[in-house]
RODO-2510 file (C-alpha; in nm, 4 decimals, decimal comma):
residues 297
     n   res          X          Y          Z
     1     m   -14,1286   -16,7689    23,2627
     2     a   -13,8049   -16,6018    23,2004
     3     e   -13,8035   -16,2971    22,9667
     4     t   -13,6340   -16,3235    22,6287
     5     p   -13,3437   -16,0785    22,6155
     6     t   -13,3763   -15,8085    22,3419
     7     q   -13,0837   -15,7368    22,1021
     8     e   -12,9444   -15,3879    22,0952
     9     t   -12,9425   -15,2135    21,7555
    10     v   -12,5943   -15,0939    21,6560
    11     d   -12,5690   -14,7706    21,4565
    12     t   -12,3213   -14,8357    21,1690
    13     s   -12,3649   -14,5054    20,9881
    14     a   -12,0495   -14,3710    21,1457
    15     l   -11,8466   -14,6635    21,0146
    16     e   -11,9529   -14,5930    20,6588
    17     n   -11,7866   -14,2537    20,6717
    18     i   -11,4524   -14,4016    20,7664
    19     k   -11,2217   -14,4411    20,4569
    20     e   -10,9384   -14,6823    20,4384
    21     p   -10,5993   -14,5220    20,4079
    22     p   -10,4581   -14,5430    20,0457
    23     v   -10,2165   -14,8217    19,9854
    24     e    -9,8842   -14,6851    19,8592
    25     k    -9,7369   -14,8757    19,5643
    26     p    -9,3724   -14,9600    19,6087
    27     t    -9,1406   -14,7382    19,4002
    28     p    -8,9212   -14,9513    19,1730
    29     s    -8,5571   -14,9341    19,2510
    30     t    -8,2937   -14,8088    19,0017
    31     e    -8,1861   -15,1636    18,9191
    32     q    -8,5471   -15,2571    18,8471
    33     k    -8,5818   -14,9527    18,6133
    34     e    -8,2681   -15,0476    18,4197
    35     e    -8,3905   -15,4016    18,3812
    36     k    -8,7250   -15,2742    18,2506
    37     d    -8,5703   -15,0261    18,0034
    38     t    -8,3277   -15,2787    17,8581
    39     p    -8,4840   -15,4438    17,5471
    40     e    -8,4920   -15,8124    17,5225
    41     d    -8,2104   -15,9718    17,3223
    42     v    -8,3963   -16,0983    17,0187
    43     s    -8,1804   -16,2427    16,7366
    44     p    -8,2800   -16,1238    16,3841
    45     t    -8,4328   -16,3720    16,1470
    46     p    -8,2456   -16,4705    15,8264
    47     e    -8,4899   -16,2569    15,6257
    48     q    -8,4157   -15,9523    15,8417
    49     t    -8,0400   -16,0098    15,8050
    50     t    -8,0695   -16,0257    15,4237
    51     e    -8,2757   -15,7061    15,4105
    52     a    -8,0236   -15,5244    15,6282
    53     t    -7,7351   -15,6366    15,4072
    54     e    -7,9108   -15,5197    15,0902
    55     a    -7,9908   -15,1856    15,2523
    56     k    -7,6233   -15,1344    15,3382
    57     k    -7,5213   -15,2167    14,9800
    58     d    -7,7680   -14,9644    14,8399
    59     q    -7,6476   -14,7005    15,0833
    60     k    -7,2832   -14,7705    14,9905
    61     q    -7,3576   -14,7395    14,6191
    62     e    -7,5303   -14,4063    14,6746
    63     e    -7,2331   -14,2788    14,8698
    64     e    -6,9752   -14,3776    14,6055
    65     p    -6,8218   -14,0782    14,4271
    66     k    -6,9617   -14,0156    14,0804
    67     q    -6,6214   -14,0011    13,9133
    68     e    -6,5795   -14,3749    13,9719
    69     k    -6,8722   -14,4420    13,7419
    70     t    -6,8581   -14,4142    13,3652
    71     g    -7,1262   -14,1493    13,3489
    72     e    -7,3749   -14,1981    13,0705
    73     r    -7,1284   -14,3823    12,8462
    74     t    -7,2371   -14,7310    12,7536
    75     v    -6,9809   -14,7716    12,4745
    76     s    -6,6431   -14,6174    12,4021
    77     r    -6,6273   -14,3817    12,1050
    78     i    -6,2632   -14,4802    12,0588
    79     v    -6,3450   -14,8499    12,0300
    80     s    -6,6507   -14,7840    11,8117
    81     g    -6,4302   -14,5747    11,5814
    82     n    -6,1778   -14,8578    11,5605
    83     e    -6,4519   -15,1059    11,4773
    84     n    -6,5860   -14,8799    11,2008
    85     t    -6,2378   -14,8316    11,0549
    86     h    -6,1852   -15,2082    11,0474
    87     k    -6,5137   -15,2475    10,8564
    88     v    -6,4199   -14,9739    10,6068
    89     i    -6,0816   -15,1304    10,5332
    90     d    -6,2245   -15,4799    10,4968
    91     r    -6,5118   -15,3652    10,2738
    92     n    -6,2785   -15,1884    10,0327
    93     l    -6,0285   -15,4744    10,0154
    94     e    -6,3183   -15,7106     9,9469
    95     r    -6,4440   -15,4873     9,6632
    96     i    -6,0994   -15,4870     9,5026
    97     q    -6,0960   -15,8668     9,5200
    98     k    -6,4382   -15,8829     9,3545
    99     a    -6,3333   -15,6334     9,0881
   100     c    -6,0259   -15,8418     9,0034
   101     a    -6,2430   -16,1518     8,9765
   102     q    -6,4857   -15,9650     8,7508
   103     i    -6,2022   -15,8437     8,5238
   104     k    -6,0715   -16,1978     8,4865
   105     k    -6,4200   -16,3175     8,3932
   106     s    -6,5287   -16,0256     8,1687
   107     p    -6,2248   -15,8156     8,0656
   108     n    -6,4246   -15,5966     7,8277
   109     l    -6,6256   -15,4497     8,1171
   110     w    -6,3108   -15,2930     8,2551
   111     p    -6,1389   -15,0415     8,0250
   112     q    -5,7851   -14,9189     8,0938
   113     k    -5,8916   -14,6132     8,2983
   114     r    -6,1033   -14,8153     8,5371
   115     r    -5,8274   -15,0690     8,5915
   116     g    -5,5776   -14,7968     8,6776
   117     a    -5,8230   -14,6475     8,9275
   118     l    -5,8582   -14,9910     9,0878
   119     h    -5,4846   -15,0073     9,1583
   120     r    -5,4782   -14,6502     9,2906
   121     h    -5,7720   -14,7298     9,5149
   122     l    -5,5758   -15,0147     9,6709
   123     l    -5,2966   -14,7671     9,7521
   124     t    -5,5531   -14,5433     9,9228
   125     v    -5,6719   -14,8362    10,1370
   126     l    -5,3114   -14,8993    10,2370
   127     d    -5,2817   -14,5308    10,3364
   128     v    -5,5838   -14,5689    10,5626
   129     i    -5,4334   -14,8790    10,7276
   130     e    -5,1084   -14,6960    10,8057
   131     t    -5,2934   -14,3909    10,9383
   132     h    -5,5094   -14,6139    11,1567
   133     h    -5,2050   -14,7897    11,3052
   134     g    -5,0402   -14,4549    11,3783
   135     q    -5,3526   -14,3375    11,5614
   136     e    -5,3496   -14,6474    11,7778
   137     e    -4,9833   -14,6385    11,8768
   138     k    -4,9410   -14,2611    11,9168
   139     f    -5,2632   -14,1823    12,1003
   140     i    -5,4865   -14,4738    12,2054
   141     h    -5,2137   -14,7082    12,3329
   142     k    -5,0220   -14,4173    12,4855
   143     a    -5,3246   -14,3007    12,6844
   144     l    -5,4010   -14,6517    12,8114
   145     s    -5,0353   -14,7130    12,9035
   146     k    -5,0506   -14,4201    13,1436
   147     r    -5,3456   -14,5807    13,3212
   148     i    -5,2553   -14,9501    13,2990
   149     a    -4,9044   -15,0573    13,4013
   150     s    -4,9093   -15,3806    13,2008
   151     f    -5,0538   -15,2349    12,8814
   152     n    -4,7197   -15,1765    12,7074
   153     k    -4,6375   -15,5444    12,7472
   154     d    -4,9863   -15,6551    12,6432
   155     s    -4,9792   -15,4381    12,3311
   156     g    -4,6467   -15,5820    12,2136
   157     v    -4,8229   -15,8349    11,9890
   158     v    -5,0201   -15,5554    11,8214
   159     k    -4,7025   -15,3580    11,7492
   160     d    -4,5383   -15,6669    11,5988
   161     e    -4,8377   -15,7139    11,3702
   162     h    -4,8235   -15,3449    11,2738
   163     e    -4,4625   -15,3894    11,1654
   164     a    -4,5440   -15,7024    10,9665
   165     l    -4,8251   -15,5257    10,7840
   166     a    -4,6040   -15,2195    10,7241
   167     a    -4,3464   -15,4422    10,5527
   168     k    -4,6174   -15,5992    10,3358
   169     i    -4,7535   -15,2540    10,2431
   170     k    -4,4061   -15,1276    10,1537
   171     e    -4,3544   -15,4228     9,9223
   172     i    -4,6813   -15,3513     9,7399
   173     r    -4,5959   -14,9833     9,6986
   174     e    -4,2608   -15,0716     9,5460
   175     t    -4,4133   -15,3201     9,3032
   176     e    -4,5134   -15,2026     8,9551
   177     i    -4,8506   -15,3574     8,8782
   178     d    -4,9813   -15,3294     8,5237
   179     c    -5,3536   -15,3860     8,5530
   180     n    -5,3924   -15,3890     8,1748
   181     r    -5,2253   -15,7256     8,1652
   182     k    -5,3771   -16,0467     8,2929
   183     e    -5,0648   -16,1109     8,4996
   184     g    -5,1062   -15,7669     8,6562
   185     i    -5,4626   -15,8417     8,7648
   186     d    -5,3494   -16,1750     8,9069
   187     e    -5,0763   -15,9978     9,1030
   188     l    -5,3159   -15,7281     9,2270
   189     l    -5,5598   -15,9929     9,3457
   190     e    -5,2849   -16,1926     9,5192
   191     k    -5,1480   -15,8901     9,7047
   192     t    -5,4936   -15,7619     9,7996
   193     t    -5,5866   -16,1031     9,9387
   194     s    -5,2603   -16,1214    10,1308
   195     v    -5,3214   -15,7816    10,2935
   196     r    -5,6831   -15,8623    10,3714
   197     d    -5,6004   -16,1926    10,5382
   198     a    -5,3277   -16,0327    10,7503
   199     f    -5,5449   -15,7354    10,8435
   200     t    -5,8431   -15,9536    10,9384
   201     a    -5,6285   -16,1495    11,1835
   202     h    -5,4732   -15,8279    11,3145
   203     a    -5,8132   -15,6597    11,3663
   204     a    -5,9171   -15,9540    11,5857
   205     t    -5,6048   -15,9005    11,7997
   206     e    -5,6781   -15,5291    11,8358
   207     t    -6,0425   -15,5911    11,9246
   208     s    -5,9474   -15,8322    12,2029
   209     l    -5,6888   -15,5885    12,3438
   210     v    -5,8744   -15,2545    12,3404
   211     t    -6,2326   -15,3259    12,4440
   212     h    -6,5267   -15,1057    12,5386
   213     e    -6,5030   -15,2285    12,8978
   214     l    -6,1325   -15,1456    12,9212
   215     v    -6,1662   -14,7887    12,7929
   216     l    -6,4775   -14,7141    12,9993
   217     k    -6,3027   -14,8397    13,3120
   218     y    -5,9689   -14,6626    13,2785
   219     l    -6,0236   -14,3534    13,0599
   220     p    -6,2499   -14,0806    13,1983
   221     v    -6,4774   -13,9020    12,9522
   222     e    -6,2492   -13,5988    12,9381
   223     e    -5,9423   -13,8053    12,8472
   224     e    -6,1312   -14,0002    12,5830
   225     d    -6,2428   -13,6724    12,4238
   226     v    -5,8803   -13,5524    12,4122
   227     v    -5,7666   -13,8765    12,2458
   228     i    -6,0433   -13,8515    11,9857
   229     k    -5,9416   -13,4952    11,8967
   230     e    -5,5790   -13,6067    11,8612
   231     i    -5,6871   -13,8952    11,6377
   232     m    -5,8879   -13,6680    11,4079
   233     t    -5,6075   -13,4105    11,3852
   234     y    -5,3572   -13,6833    11,2986
   235     a    -5,5882   -13,8211    11,0285
   236     k    -5,6084   -13,4780    10,8633
   237     e    -5,2309   -13,4422    10,8717
   238     q    -5,1766   -13,7833    10,7113
   239     d    -5,4372   -13,7345    10,4389
   240     k    -5,2194   -13,5017    10,2305
   241     v    -5,3737   -13,6067     9,8995
   242     g    -5,7261   -13,5923    10,0380
   243     t    -5,8352   -13,9425     9,9361
   244     q    -5,8629   -14,1074    10,2785
   245     f    -6,1458   -13,8912    10,4112
   246     p    -6,3876   -13,9527    10,1198
   247     m    -6,3124   -14,3248    10,1343
   248     m    -6,3862   -14,3345    10,5074
   249     y    -6,7098   -14,1386    10,4587
   250     y    -6,8529   -14,3227    10,1568
   251     s    -6,7597   -14,6661    10,2896
   252     q    -6,9913   -14,6452    10,5907
   253     t    -7,3647   -14,6837    10,6365
   254     e    -7,5719   -14,3871    10,7513
   255     e    -7,5776   -14,5289    11,1049
   256     e    -7,1987   -14,5672    11,1107
   257     r    -7,1471   -14,2167    10,9725
   258     a    -7,3670   -14,0776    11,2487
   259     l    -7,1183   -14,2088    11,5043
   260     m    -6,7884   -14,1172    11,3372
   261     f    -6,8950   -13,7952    11,1656
   262     s    -7,1582   -13,6666    11,4079
   263     n    -6,9821   -13,3300    11,4463
   264     l    -6,9139   -13,2815    11,0757
   265     p    -7,0630   -12,9496    10,9532
   266     w    -7,3614   -12,9700    10,7203
   267     f    -7,1902   -12,7936    10,4305
   268     i    -6,9034   -13,0455    10,4314
   269     k    -7,1351   -13,3468    10,4265
   270     n    -7,3833   -13,2089    10,1768
   271     l    -7,1766   -12,9753     9,9580
   272     m    -6,7999   -13,0195     9,9794
   273     l    -6,7810   -13,4004     9,9864
   274     p    -7,0250   -13,4546     9,6970
   275     a    -6,8424   -13,1913     9,4914
   276     l    -6,5010   -13,3447     9,5570
   277     s    -6,6233   -13,6961     9,4873
   278     f    -6,7688   -13,5798     9,1547
   279     v    -6,4737   -13,3738     9,0343
   280     r    -6,1542   -13,4945     9,1989
   281     f    -6,2335   -13,8459     9,3142
   282     r    -6,4809   -13,9462     9,0456
   283     e    -6,2702   -14,2457     8,9414
   284     f    -6,3044   -14,3915     9,2926
   285     n    -6,6797   -14,3452     9,3362
   286     e    -6,7706   -14,6871     9,2021
   287     f    -6,5372   -14,8505     9,4554
   288     y    -6,6815   -14,6789     9,7628
   289     p    -6,9293   -14,9318     9,9087
   290     y    -7,1971   -14,6726     9,9990
   291     h    -7,1525   -14,4008     9,7388
   292     k    -7,4614   -14,3316     9,5278
   293     n    -7,2599   -14,4011     9,2086
   294     t    -7,1040   -14,7250     9,3272
   295     v    -7,1330   -15,0291     9,1043
   296     k    -7,2337   -15,3799     9,1947
   297     l    -6,9345   -15,6105     9,1964
***
């Protein structure tokens, strides 16, 4: 029999110690790097676009200079003063109308002295109207004309109405009205009503021309303060007899006084004015709408 051949044993321990050489990774080229670093072109969504737009608006508002804003002013002191003056004039003209109606109904309630005071009070109201118109033309309109090119043309209607009222006031001043006669009371009532109707229409024109928005937009705080000082100085100069100031003060509510007379010294409000109204202007007290001694008409 033939012998079966034996297999030789191969020693593989030496192979185990042989390590494969490391495989070098290819280095990306410059073009490949640039392509990798470049972000993908992704279009923003509509929501992202809106957010970006709002962010830009907020940033722009923060960067706007502060002088373009109106500061802390929410209303114009000039316009508020005009509105208060209109109320004072209308309230006093209305009281004269009511007094005339009361005299016609109950003549015995109105002795001669009171009737004379009623006529003189009307003349004081007319003084206030003329002073108010002077303040507007000399200071308020002048200041706005420097800022707004078209203001002189726009204010032409107001000036025409001022002239018409001035002519009406002159006619009343030149008319002798005897309030102790029935015809005199009728004439006083007719002229008071005529002035009130004309002034009511005129006040509406003024209010539409000089608004809070207009003054806040075109007159900086400093310029408005200057105009207000000029207005107050002019009022003092025109009130030679001293009757306009008490009428303005006692024809306003406490809230209205706080606006117009906020800087008035304590001793004037609490000592001088009450003393003057008691001694010098006592005959007018019952005609001032908010004086403590006023009468119901």
